[in-house]
VEXVO-952046 format. One record per residue: residue in three letters; x, y, z of N, C-alpha, C in turn. Coordinates in steps of 0.001 Angstrom, whole numbers, plus 500000, padded with zeros to 6 digits. Layout:
N
alaXYZXYZXYZ...
//
This chain:
477
met354545127590541591353395126695541458352151127362542025ser351111127316541278349867127931541728349288127172542906ala348644127953543803348035127336544980346705126698544666thr346211126905543470344935126321543069345108125623541748thr344087124870541373344164124115540128342825124125539426arg342852124202538119341627124157537333341310122708537006pro340153122213537412339856120798537208339813120393535762gln339385121304534867339227120890533481340550120753532754lys341663121196533378342944121117532702343906120145533354asp343540119565534448344500118835535243344458117333535062gly343579116791534252343525115349534105342803114679535249arg342193115425536142341406114874537240340252115812537497leu339227115312538125338128116158538552338442116634539960ala338935117859540052339434118361541328338342118440542382trp337136118732541973336077118865542968335769117527543641leu335913116425542898335728115115543502336867114782544461asp338078115172544103339192115002545022338939115760546315ala338469116999546191338205117808547380337137117159548249leu336088116628547625335039115953548395335586114731549117arg336415113952548437336975112757549060337879113114550233gly338712114140550042339585114546551122338808115022552335phe337763115809552092336926116293553191336233115126553891ala335691114197553120335011113045553709335975112197554530ala337211112039554050338204111267554793338498111915556145leu338602113239556169338849113934557430337682113756558393cys336465113702557869335302113471558726335392112104559403val335817111098558643335949109755559207337088109716560223val338195110409559930339299110477560885338829111096562196phe338074112183562105337567112809563326336631111861564072asp335806111129563334334861110219563970335583109195564841his336686108630564328337420107632565104338285108275566176gly338959109342565812339873109963566755339177110627567925ser337966111100567721337256111811568787336719110873569863thr336856109574569669336541108648570768337683108598571774leu338859109124571405340023109152572273340386110559572707leu340167111525571814340504112914572057339323113795571645leu339272114996572203338242115980571831336836115464572119leu336683114716573189335367114162573525334293115235573720pro334573116394574322333529117431574431333017117893573071ala333930118033572088333511118431570743332655117345570110arg333042116112570319332254115002569785330859114983570409ser330799115120571730329509115087572416328591116189571921phe329152117345571636328343118464571145327840118197569729leu328747117813568829328371117607567429327409116442567261tyr327659115373568010326893114151567787325509114182568428gln325156115316568994323757115469569401322839115485568178trp323388115973567061322572116113565850323131115361564646phe324417115015564684325097114707563443326171113654563672asn326114112542562924327142111516562975328136111777561849leu329286112342562212330232112807561202330828111652560394gly331064110509561037331615109373560307330635108819559296gln329391108653559694328359108156558789328166109104557613tyr328177110391557891328061111408556846329215111299555851gly330454111169556361331598111066555459331516109851554565val331069108732555119330931107510554324329893107696553220phe328783108329553525327751108562552515328268109450551383val329093110441551729329702111273550688330574110421549789phe331387109551550396332241108648549617331416107823548627phe330308107264549079329519106400548210328893107174547051leu328472108386547294327940109211546202329023109493545166val330229109792545641331341110057544725331664108827543896ser331735107662544537332020106428543793330940106142542764gly329686106322543174328601106080542241328664106985541033tyr329156108178541230329258109141540121330369108755539150ile331518108329539670332689108251538812333075106852538354val332828105819539160333283104487538783332595103976537514pro331271104132537359330657103699536095331223104436534890ala331601105702535069332196106447533964333491105799533512ser334263105281534461335510104610534115335257103340533303leu334312102533533767333989101295533044333502101599531638glu332632102567531512332054102863530205333074103532529285arg333980104293529866335012104918529041335935103866528447lys336269102864529267337109101778528756336351100929527738gly335084100674528018334337099761527171334831098336527303ser335490098020528434336139096730528593335994096270530033ile335285095172530244335171094619531588336529094129532070arg337308093556531183338643093090531573339502094263532046gly339521095326531267340298096498531654339819097096532968phe338511097065533178337946097599534413338448096818535624trp338412095475535541338823094677536685340324094726536910ile341095094798535856342540094969536035342818096278536762gly342122097338536356342287098617537032341893098566538485arg340788097855538776340328097750540166341365097041541036val341913095950540504342876095176541283344086096028541633phe344643096721540657345855097491540918345587098771541695arg344350099228541737344024100415542507343764100097543974leu343048099017544222342579098740545571343488097797546365tyr343969096750545734344605095685546505345987096014547066pro346860096725546361348176096983546960348098097668548323met347281098705548430347183099406549711346366098602550706phe345380097861550223344586096993551103345484095936551749ile346330095306550954347250094301551482348241094946552447thr348707096135552104349615096862552997348968097099554347ala347711097517554337346998097770555596346836096487556405leu346566095366555735346457094091556437347789093694557088val348868093853556347350183093503556877350531094389558066leu350295095682557935350579096597559037349706096289560249ser348459095877560005347580095498561119348137094298561859phe348642093320561104349218092133561723350475092486562518ile351328093332561943352548093747562636352197094490563921ala351229095396563838350816096147565021350251095216566083tyr349488094236565652348912093270566589350003092476567298glu350975091998566528352072091225567111352908092079568060ala352987093384567780353769094280568633352977094792569831gly351702094443569886350882094865571006350229096213570843tyr350192096722569614349617098038569376348409098000568431gly347698096909568441346519096816567591345725095583567942thr344590095427567314343722094285567590343267093645566289ile343265092329566269342674091565565163341815090491565822ala340645090882566244339777089979566999339443088745566176asn339598087568566808339223086275566223340095085837565052ala341131086605564738341953086225563583342599084863563792gly342982084561565027343611083271565278342632082129565290lys341343082415565396340346081359565491340085080713564136his340002081530563097339759081020561741340653081773560755pro341968081591560798342866082391559955342653082178558462leu342423080942558032342221080692556604340909081301556134ala339870081188556940338592081806556587338732083320556495ala339545083893557386339775085338557333340439085721556014leu341446084956555607342129085238554343341179085113553159leu340350084092553169339391083919552077338369085044552057gly338008085565553217337096086697553261337690087954552677trp339013088113552845339682089294552306339962089182550812leu339899087982550251340323087759548873339591088672547904phe338268088795548045337493089671547166336899090854547936met337491091156549080337058092290549903335597092190550314leu335094090980550420333704090772550814333596090391552290gln334629090722553066334701090265554449333497090682555294asn332881091803555016331727092235555808330455091465555446leu330521090709554358329341089990553879329515088478553971val330648088034554465330867086609554692331339086444556131ala331857085286556462332377085070557818333799085585557875gly333938086911557791335260087510557707335521088532558780leu336635089225558646337058090221559619337293091547558922asn336778092626559491337033093955558961338311094482559596val339425094281558900340737094693559376341418095505558283pro341743096769558573341313097576559715339786097720559730val339280098293560806337830098296560992337082099006559874val337727099940559201337038100742558189336731099996556902val337347098820556695337228098177555390335870097537555151trp334943097640556099333607097097555829332978097770554614thr333303099041554388332713099745553246333204099187551913leu334416098619551894334934098055550649334100096878550176ser333448096187551103332570095084550697331414095600549860tyr330852096731550233329751097306549464330250097882548137glu331472098403548162332070098845546909332184097667545941met332644096529546443332812095366545579331478094883545033val330441094908545857329111094542545364328695095476544226phe328941096752544394328606097730543362329364097435542075tyr330653097122542176331446096809540979330910095572540266leu330568094551541038330052093324540433328725093578539728leu327872094396540337326606094747539690326850095559538416leu327756096519538487328058097341537314328535096484536145ala329443095548536430329969094707535353328857093897534700ala327939093355535499326840092569534942325906093452534116leu325564094600534642324674095505533903325310095948532594phe326623096201532627327331096619531420327364095491530392ala327607094266530865327668093124529944326339092919529223trp325232093182529913323903093019529325323396094300528665asn324216095338528652323872096608528015322613097240528614val322471097139529931321351097785530618321888098692531730his323133099141531568323801099887532627323331101332532741arg322639101837531728322253103258531776320955103509532534arg320320102483533017319033102674533699319241102942535190ser320112103876535467320535104122536846319388104580537733gly318477105362537185317344105828537965316482104686538470trp316306103679537633315517102514538040316204101769539182tyr317520101617539086318233100867540104318267101627541428ala318492102934541355318482103739542578317118103664543258thr316066103762542460314709103701543004314405102329543598ala314837101270542907314570099910543392315254099664544726phe316504100075544865317200099851546128316647100747547240ala316218101947546893315591102800547899314285102176548379ala313508101641547438312267100963547818312576099739548683gly313660099030548355314064097890549159314436098297550576ala315094099450550713315456099929552043314210100202552879val313170100753552243311932101054552963311146099772553262ala310927098960552227310037097808552371310680096632553097leu312001096453552923312654095259553454313637095557554582gly313928096818554800314954097168555778314679096674557176gly313407096470557504313076095992558837313074094479558969ile313146093774557845313073092305557918314292091620557305ile315172092368556658316394091768556118317228091217557265pro317634089950557186318396089358558298319856089792558269met320491089687559407321920089954559520322644088624559754ser323650088362558959324485087155559095323658085883559125ala322661085800558233321773084636558237322438083400557639ile323333083574556674323935082424556006325008081773556879gly325787082564557531326833081987558370327245082970559445his327693082492560556328132083329561655329586083019561975trp330270084021562457331696083855562739331923083005563996thr331111083225565027331394082564566305330357081525566702asn329195081527566078328116080661566558327854079460565658thr328891078980564973328717077836564086329820076827564345ala329757075715563666330823074719563766332131075303563246ser333214074717563667334533075285563343334790075363561850ser334181074486561067334446074473559625333496075367558838ala332434075884559472331419076645558738331948077925558105pro332736078756558812333249079969558168334102079662556952leu334949078643557059335808078271555943334976077813554752thr333952077005555001333107076501553917332382077641553216leu331807078550553982331082079676553394332008080541552563asn333133080932553125334035081834552409334628081180551173ala334967079906551269335513079206550109334473079092549000thr333225078818549359332159078710548357331941080041547642val331881081106548422331701082439547825332870082769546902asp334086082509547351335254082836546530335265082056545223val334917080781545290334910079966544072333878080493543076leu332679080831543566331631081328542675331997082678542071val332509083588542908332879084912542397334060084809541449leu335061084013541817336226083837540943335817083230539611gly334935082227539652334467081631538404333742082638537540gly332891083441538149332175084455537385333101085494536790leu334070085952537583335008086949537070335884086368535967ala336288085110536124337117084482535091336385084447533755leu335120084055533789334345084041532543334198085437531962ser334040086431532823333786087785532337335029088435531739val336215088086532230337424088736531720338100087939530612leu337755086660530473338389085849529446337623085832528135ser336431086386528149335599086292526950334723087523526805arg334334087831525572333350088879525323332072088265524755ser331974086952524817330811086250524274329729086163525329ser328759085283525081327684085073526044328221084539527368leu329396083887527343329990083407528579330311084558529533ala330680085703528974330957086863529809329698087310530530lys328574087264529835327312087631530476326967086653531596val327199085375531333326938084372532366327835084609533571gly329105084869533318330054085081534404329724086306535242thr329473087425534594329145088642535352327837088465536114ser326893087749535529325604087523536199325781086650537438leu326615085620537334326861084738538468327487085512539629ala328525086283539335329205087045540392328270088070541013ala327470088733540173326537089735540692325456089092541547leu324983087918541153323952087222541924324483086836543308val325710086351543358326316086010544644326390087255545530ala326796088366544944326904089605545704325550090046546245leu324515089947545416323174090349545863322651089451546984val322917088160546874322484087241547935323180087591549249leu324473087855549183325215088185550397324729089488551025val324545090519550208324155091816550751322723091783551278thr321937090830550827320554090715551289320443089875552553phe321242088827552672321051087875553770322214087768554753asn323365088376554435324513088063555288325365089263555666gln324794090456555711325556091586556214325891091342557687ser327074091774558089327433091674559505327457093034560190tyr327441094128559397327539095473559969327170096469558869pro326537097614559139326083098049560458324594097802560723tyr323699097936559680322260097806559901321652096927558809pro320500096341559049319868095498558017319595096249556713trp319276097520556800318930098309555611320153098981554974ser321356098722555504322554099400554994322839099062553537gly322723097784553162323035097403551797322187098124550783cys320879098133550989319983098828550064320250100324550070thr320505100879551243320773102313551342322032102695550578ile323098101952550791324376102267550150324281102135548640leu323679101055548165323553100868546715322645101908546094ala321595102316546807320735103385546300321509104689546185leu322350104998547173323167106212547103324140106151545934met324761104997545725325740104887544650325080105013543280phe323940104382543104323256104519541818322669105917541641thr322391106612542736321991108012542625323151108848542103gly324362108576542604325539109244542053325697108964540572thr325451107707540157325524107363538736324462108108537934leu323268108230538498322191108954537820322584110408537583ile323230111019538554323674112404538395324712112508537281tyr325603111538537230326568111510536131325860111420534781arg324845110573534691324140110418533421323415111703533036ala322884112400534024322250113687533731323284114677533209glu324487114656533784325554115537533311325944115220531869gln325855113959531507326221113534530155325049113577529177arg323933114141529625322723114276528794322161112920528368gln322420111889529165321866110575528876320478110408529485val320113111347530352318794111359530959318446112808531240ser317163113110531229316725114468531515317182114905532898arg317701116115532987318165116612534283316995116819535236val315869117203534707314695117384535559314257116038536121leu314186115029535256313804113697535713314807113167536722ala316097113359536453317124112895537377316979113575538740ala316682114859538737316515115585539996315325115050540780val314228114786540073313023114265540743313318112900541361ile313995112033540601314313110696541112315257110789542297ala316280111652542200317250111787543283316579112254544571val315682113227544454314974113723545638314103112624546238ala313430111872545380312575110786545871313401109708546559val314547109365545991315411108345546587315917108806547951leu316379110048548033316895110563549299315806110614550363ala314606110996549952313494111013550906313193109604551406ala313218108627550496312942107244550884314024106711551825leu315279107027551551316369106547552399316315107190553780thr315978108459553818315832109137555107314713108492555914phe313609108235555258312467107602555931312804106189556374ala313485105437555500313805104043555812314631103946557087gly315675104758557184316525104693558354315834105122559625thr315100106231559552314425106711560763313320105751561197trp312605105172560231311519104245560558312050102946561162his312969102298560447313483101024560932314345101210562176gly315056102335562233315824102610563434314929102777564652gly313778103421564451312818103556565542312273102221565979gln312029101329565004311531099999565348312561099192566127gln313830099491565930314882098808566682315214099555567975his314365100523568321314487101255569582315792102036569679arg316197102607568565317426103398568582317176104824569083gly315933105282569093315620106555569713315717107734568772ala315161108845569205315100110054568381316491110600568078his317421110428569010318781110933568801319430110251567597trp319348108924567555319911108185566424319179108536565132gln317878108658565194317096108972563997317488110324563417leu317728111301564301318164112613563828319526112519563167gln320430111756563756321746111567563158321644110935561770trp320772109947561639320608109292560338320105110282559291ala319062111019559626318472111952558665319477113024558246thr320190113595559214321149114641558860322310114072558049ser322728112845558343323831112244557591323463112060556125val322273111517555866321842111288554478321669112615553744leu320928113516554339320568114755553644321758115692553479leu322604115798554506323765116673554383324823116092553452ala324939114758553394325850114153552418325399114481551002ala324091114368550752323557114721549436323759116207549155gly323537117038550176323735118468549991325184118808549707thr326106118138550394327533118375550161327922118000548737phe327440116855548280327736116441546908327134117433545915gly325919117891546202325274118859545319326041120167545249ile326544120636546379327335121869546376328613121673545563gly329253120520545762330448120233544976330163120241543488leu329023119689543105328641119661541694328410121070541162leu327797121920541969327498123287541534328769124120541341val329769123880542183330988124698542120332132123936541463arg331821122909540690332849122035540139333814122748539201arg333426123891538661334315124612537749335172125646538473trp335006125752539759335836126677540527337249126119540671arg338163127023540943339524126582541270339517125890542630val340273124829542732340340124052543959341738124175544541pro341867124519545832343201124573546443343926123249546290arg345198123314546025345959122094545768345998121183546991trp346024121756548166346079120900549348344792120107549507cys343655120704549088342387119964549126342416118800548158ala342932119068546957343008118005545963343981116916546399trp345079117319547027346048116322547482345441115409548539leu344656115967549448343990115143550449343094114105549786gly342450114503548686341625113553547963342442112448547326met343602112795546800344438111799546144344981110762547132ile345279111199548356345827110269549349344743109716550268ser343478110011549978342402109690550918342235108187551152tyr342547107362550170342442105913550375343448105465551431ser344669105968551338345665105663552359345272106244553709val344777107476553710344316108085554963343250107216555603tyr342353106740554798341236105943555259341689104638555902leu342652103971555256343099102667555741344092102762556898leu344886103813556948345957103892557927345561104541559241his344597105459559210344342106223560443343872105350561616pro343082104263561392342719103441562557343939102809563225leu344957102445562438346153101830563003346916102828563868ile346958104063563426347689105083564173346945105432565458phe345634105519565403344875105768566625344963104576567583asp345024103352567050345213102180567904346539102263568642ala347584102659567924348903102783568541348876103841569638tyr348218104959569374348108106002570397347371105476571630arg346308104739571411345516104209572517346308103238573371asp347219102500572743347922101437573453349260101878574047val349574103156573968350775103684574606350342104468575839pro350479103898577023349961104550578236350489105951578455ala351753106191578104352321107519578330351623108594577511leu351037108197576397350327109152575538348840109187575859his348267107990576008346819107902576190346463108067577672arg346383109281578110346004109601579484345202110898579450gln344817111375580600344027112589580675344858113798580247his344278114595579345344942115814578886343949116965578951ala344463118170579188343625119361579094343211119562577644met342104120266577427341585120428576070342596121053575110pro343330122114575492344333122645574545345353121586574136asp345759120750575101346715119687574771346083118645573852gln344807118345574066344121117389573199344077117886571756val343821119179571599343803119757570249345163119594569582leu346236119872570330347581119755569773347918118302569444ile347539117389570327347821115970570083347053115475568867phe345779115865568772344983115430567618345602115976566328ala346019117247566341346647117838565156347936117102564807ala348703116706565826349947115976565570349662114604564957ile348650113905565497348289112603564937347811112749563497leu347017113783563239346545114016561876347713114288560932ala348693115038561416349871115304560587350614114009560275val350711113122561250351360111831561025350577111010560009val349259110998560135348408110263559193348623110770557773ile348611112093557607348761112674556269350156112405555713ala351183112513556561352548112272556095352732110820555650leu352289109874556480352420108463556115351577108119554893ser350402108697554802349528108438553650350136109002552372ser350796110131552466351474110695551295352583109758550829leu353312109196551800354389108265551445353845106999550792thr352775106452551349352225105219550767351571105488549419tyr351000106681549248350427107004547945351526107083546885leu352605107803547220353687107978546252354495106699546054gly354629105901547117355468104711547025354745103440546669ile353431103390546892352672102158546644351528102393545666glu350617103269546021349413103447545202349733103910543787lys350447105000543674350686105587542355351479104668541434pro352602104077541889353323103143541003352466101946540595met351662101413541512350846100259541162349733100635540198gln349219101841540301348209102284539342348803102389537945arg350022102892537859350691102965536555350933101565536002leu351358100653536873351559099270536436350245098674535954gly349158098971536644347856098469536223347481098922534830arg347793100170534499347498100652533144348322099910532101arg349579099640532449350422098910531495349929097477531316val349535096840532412349023095463532318347748095429531499ala346847096383531744345593096417530990345853096601529505ala346859097386529166347193097612527756347775096358527100arg348412095509527904349025094286527357348014093163527176phe346882093247527868345909092157527815344530092676527421pro344423093291526245343098093713525794342321092532525255tyr341045092745525036340267091737524311340784091662522884pro340609090537522183341135090399520818340710091530519901ala339448091921519950338980092990519075339697094292519379glu340017094529520654340706095750521023342138095725520499ala342785094552520602344156094442520127344232094704518631glu343254094176517891343254094364516443343068095823516075ser342326096558516895342076097953516570343196098865517042gly344147098283517814345281099066518240345047099903519470val344015099626520221343763100385521442343586099408522586gly343930099848523805343831098998524977342446098963525556ala341631099967525261340291100029525864339348100682524876ala338928099927523872338065100488522852336731100885523455leu336228102033523032334927102479523505333851101831522648ser333117100926523239332084100216522501330856101095522367asp329835100572521662328606101331521525327860101415522841gln328348100704523867327740100804525181328247102000525949ala329397102539525562330007103601526335329232104896526163pro329340105826527137328642107092527030329220107925525906asp328459108929525487328906109784524398330200110503524749ser330360110861525997331580111508526439331750111284527918ala332998111319528352333286111177529782333734112513530322pro333543112770531594334007114018532150335500114145531969glu335972115351531708337393115553531547338106115221532842gly339208114498532720339993114184533888339295113268534863thr338486112363534349337711111504535239338602110618536081pro338558110736537404339254109786538249338411108555538456asp339032107500538881338335106222539017338593105716540417ser337639105850541342337984105577542715336842105078543552ala337222104361544550336295103934545576336187104998546644pro335185104869547495335126105791548590336415105778549358gly337006106910549516338263106977550212339442106709549334glu339226106204548145340333105852547280340705107053546441ala341950107381546383342424108471545547343211107881544396ala342560107681543273343219107056542144343268108014540985pro344396108101540288344460108976539141343627108455538001asp343474109284536999342628108900535878343259107768535093glu342470107247534151342899106069533429343751106398532206ala343910107667531901344671108019530720346151107744530932ala346863107685529832348309107546529950348881108814530553pro350102108765531110350676109960531712350679111125530740gly350175112238531227350111113427530399348866113538529579glu347923112592529733346714112627528928345489112629529818ala344545113478529477343290113524530223342225112796529450pro341591111777530012340579111016529283339398111883528935gly338771111547527836337600112307527432337941113492526551glu339238113727526296339647114825525434340248114260524146pro340142114991523023340847114570521823342346114521522099ala343022113574521448344440113402521715345231114677521480ala344876115426520457345637116620520119345540117688521182ser344485117654521990344283118709522966344722118341524365arg345271117132524537345649116695525868346894117428526335ser346876117800527597347990118552528160349104117614528573ala350331117976528264351473117142528628351777117184530105ser351190118098530816351488118227532248350403117687533135ser349355117130532552348207116759533372348502115628534324ser349455114745533988349697113596534859350292114017536185ser351031115131536224351644115550537476350859116630538170ala349830117172537545349043118214538177348184117620539263val347929118399540294347094117942541389345737118615541269ala344853118002541050343556118650540858342901119158542138gly336919111029543582336533110933544466336253110358544611gly336934103454547035336426102486547526336201102298548265ser336879103667549634336604102728549828337161103031550403gly338028102339550280336798102622550782336915102926552196gly336080104048552940336358104225554310335121104481555137ser335193104138556419333996104283557193334273104211558673pro333280104605559465333460104496560897333362103056561364
//
């Protein structure tokens, strides 16, 4: 077996896998270095927040590839079926493991006993960071922004205005600058400072509205679908504008601007927009986001140190994505691609493992630096091993099941044409070969049937692409 893989032949975009794997390791270091390797953390974090940087890379990758998946299918129903089977099995697994760890004394679920039903309702659509919910494990706050992005994409696609990515990236960047200092945090509802029934009421209302919108969008291709996608997207926009709970008031606009910038780059690659224009817009958006964070952060008295971290995180994340794009045709080491494939599991599981380490007194004590390096390497090996098992045992089988379910429930027009995901006139002229479909941190295989790479003529598809190793979520500090 070759130690490297060619992305154009493997049914996946290997360079995106490599970016996701690298970003996941950055987030792992960000959390783990609060317990081990503190001198290294203190040195690096004088200039650079590695966790924030990794999350920004994830969002750029999602923005680049997720719209391609929706447009390739040409089916909102197929898109949501794919999302459910990609994200929820491992998300539910992480929740269950968090509860088990908590009951065993090796983890924390703050306030879970105070409003358990509200917590469950917050997790239902992964909007927990935008309602009166709980981020369990702590990294899942990023999945809330992923879900907002998906809801917006579905609405834009339903109205056939999804290709105006430059406008959306610019609008959200402008929002980060103009509104980032006045956008409220948790204005609609609070977890601890309201009546006992308030969290339940808020979360139930949001779930009913989003569920109603999604139901209309997946059950019909008529004007009702447009109404449904618009309703769900409107709820998401209201939440991200008025009810974020973490991390900053300008985070929602910043994250969505980054994701639509990733989409803009994809459109430039597909010749749907001028590459020169796309480059100009991308540079302007990144400059605005850098300014927004440093300006509003200064107003919140976060200091020059925090401002430097923000600027380097935004700009270096963009630079990392740009380098990946430039070298996308290079051979990628298989271990790099594998890290990308298991990155969703890595993202969700590593906080639980570090919690367990922290809560075992015999392990969590003073160690010499060489010992800390060895312990950190051992924990990382455990994270990768467990993530490989959950990817092979949970993620991958459920993704295959999702493809089968999507094929069984096409829209009527798709069924008549004999295809599970007809490419409508809204879809792009072509999709990148081997396009994966993933959230930040999520390592999901492409949407093609086993042995087939999407975006290629059927006759030219490789029979080995489904097993070859070639970028929601989602993960964050």
